[in-house]
N, C-alpha and C positions, 0 to 999 in steps of 0.2 A: 257549562259554558266556559271554554278555555280561551276564547279570543273574541275580538269584536266581530270577526267574520262569522263565528258561531251565532252570536246574537243577531246579526243581520239576517242570517239564513232562517232562523226561527221566526223573526218578525215578518219577513217577506212571505214565508209560508202562510202565516196567519192572515196577513194583509191581503194576499191574493184570494184566499178563501172568503174573507170578509167582502171584498169587492164583488166577487162572483155571485154572492147571495143577497146583495142589496136590492131593496125595492122602495118605492115611494121616496125617491130622492136620497136614498141611503139612510133615512130615519128608522127603517126597519131592516133587520138582517135575518133571513129565514134559514136557520141552521136545521139540519135533519135531526130526527130522534123523537122521543116521546115528548108530548106537550106537558107543561106543568099545570097545576090546578088554577093558575092565574089566567089561563086562556092564551089563544094563539097570538093575538096582537101584543099582549104584555110580554110574551116570550121574545117576539120579534124586536120590540123596543129594547129589551135587555140585550139582545144580540148586538145592537148598535151601541148602547150606552157603555157597556162594560169594556168595550174596545177603545173608546175615545181617550181615556187617560194614557194608555200605552202608546197610542198614535201620537199624542201630544209630546210625550217624553221622547219618543224615538226621533221626532223632528229635531230635537236639540243635538242629536248626534250626527246630523247630516250637514254637509257643506252648504253654506248659504248660496241661494240662487240655483240649487240643484233642481232638476225636474221633479224628482220624487218629493222633495221638501215642499215645493209649490203645490203638488198634487194633494198631499196630505193636509196641508194648511187649508187649501180650498175646500176639501171635503169636510173638515171640522167646521169651518165657517158656514158652509151651506146647510149642513145637517142642523146646526143650532138655529139658524135663521128659520128653516122650515118647521122644525119640531116645536119651536116655542111660539109660532105664529098661529093664533086662534082662527085666522081666516084661511089657513092653508089646509089642503086635504091631507097633508102629512103631519098635521098637528099631533103632538103626543097626548094631548088631552088635559083637561083640568084635573088636578089631583083631588082625590076624595079621601075621606077618613080611612086609615089603615090600608091605603092603596099601595100595591107593589111599585107603582110609579114613583113613589117617594124615594125608594132605594135607587132607582135609575137617575133621579134628579141629583143625587149626591155625586154620582160619577160625571154627569154632564157639567155640574158646577166645578168639579175638580179639574176636568179637562180645560174648562175656560180659564181657571186660575193658572194652570200650567202653561197655557198659551196666551197669557195676559198681555204679552208684548206684541202679539200679532193679530189673530182673529178678533179678539175683543175690541182692540182699538180700530180695526178696519170695519166693524159692523156700523151700520147707520144708527143714528140716535133712536129711531123707531124700533129697529131690531134689538138694540140693547135694552130698551124699555120693555119689550116683549119678554125678553129673558128674565129681567129683574122681577117683573110682575108674576111670571110663571113660578119662579123660585120662591117668591114671597108667599104665594098662595100655598105652596107645599109646606112651608115651615109652620103654617097655622094649623095643620091637620093633626089630629091625634094619631099616634102610631102604636104599634105593638110594644109592650113594656119589656124590651130587651136591648140588644145592640142597635136597634132602629133609632133609639134616642141619639146615637152618634151621627146618623145621617143628617138629622135636623141641625145639630150643633155645627157640623162641618159646613153645611150650606150657609148658616148664619155667619160663621167666621169669614167665609168667602164673600158674601154680600157686603160685610163690613169692610173687607179689604178693597172692594170696588167703590167704596165711598158712601155706601148706603147707611143711613142712620137706623140701626136695628139692634134690639136688645138680644143678648145671648141667653139662651135658656139654661141658666146655671143649674136649675133644679133637675134638668134632664141629665146633665153631666154628673151631678151628685148621685143620681140614681145608678148610673153606670158604675161609679166608684164603689157603690155598695155591693155590686155584683162580683167584685174582685175576690178571687180565692188565692191560694198560695201559688208561687212559682209562675206568675204571669197568666194563670188561667182565670176565666170568668165563668159565672153561671148564667144560664139562659133566663134572665129575669130574676126577680126577688124570690120566686118560688120554684125556679127551674133547676135542672140538673147541671152539672158542669158541662159547659158548651164545648164540644170537641171541634167546633168551628172557630174557637177563640183567636187563633193566629190570623185568620182572615176577617172575621166578623168584628173583632175589637181592636187588635193591635195594628191592623192596616189603617183604620180610621185615625187612631191615635198618632200614628207616624205622620200622617198628612196634616193633622191639626198642628203638630209641632213645627212643620214647615210653613204652614199658612200664618200662624200666629205664635211665634216662639215663646212668648211670655204667658200664653194661656195655659193654666194648670201645669206649669213646667215641672214642679216637683213630683206630682203624681205620674205624669207621663214618663219622666225619666226613670 
């Protein structure tokens, strides 16, 4: 990426493909390829959720009142309204123990935090409550003992930033600290091997935690 135009070109390539493959109001995106062990619907939800933070960030590079900025904002707002509404056929579902949905919740929460000056404020009180209750249900669930702990803590930090009274699961973060190896690598849980996914599975979440709550575990994250 040597220029803003390069970034624009890559984003728009991804965005057009995302638009072309949306179903159920955009709450699912049906990309081709092999299915994961989590099932067709879970993969389609992931196709939506993983793109939302990028879309939210890209909006900040666009001129105010541009047609594309409005389109992306409207998309994020509509997706969140439908996906978190238990009465909608597009509902993402109630999180269950060890569910892949908890990973997707972290990206949905992150996208909302990144867009906190617009879609969040423009949601109705009922829609915001649906989102909050959905996220709160997620952080109650047991998760795999590895970087998944970070998904829970990230959601909790975001909920707190939205004014919710919620305890941060310090024990989860302490577990992640115990996984740290040399030179920024982490192992995949207390009994796992060095996780070659560290740059994405751990450092990415830690980066966003630093932005969301700068004083949270500052020394460790630095």
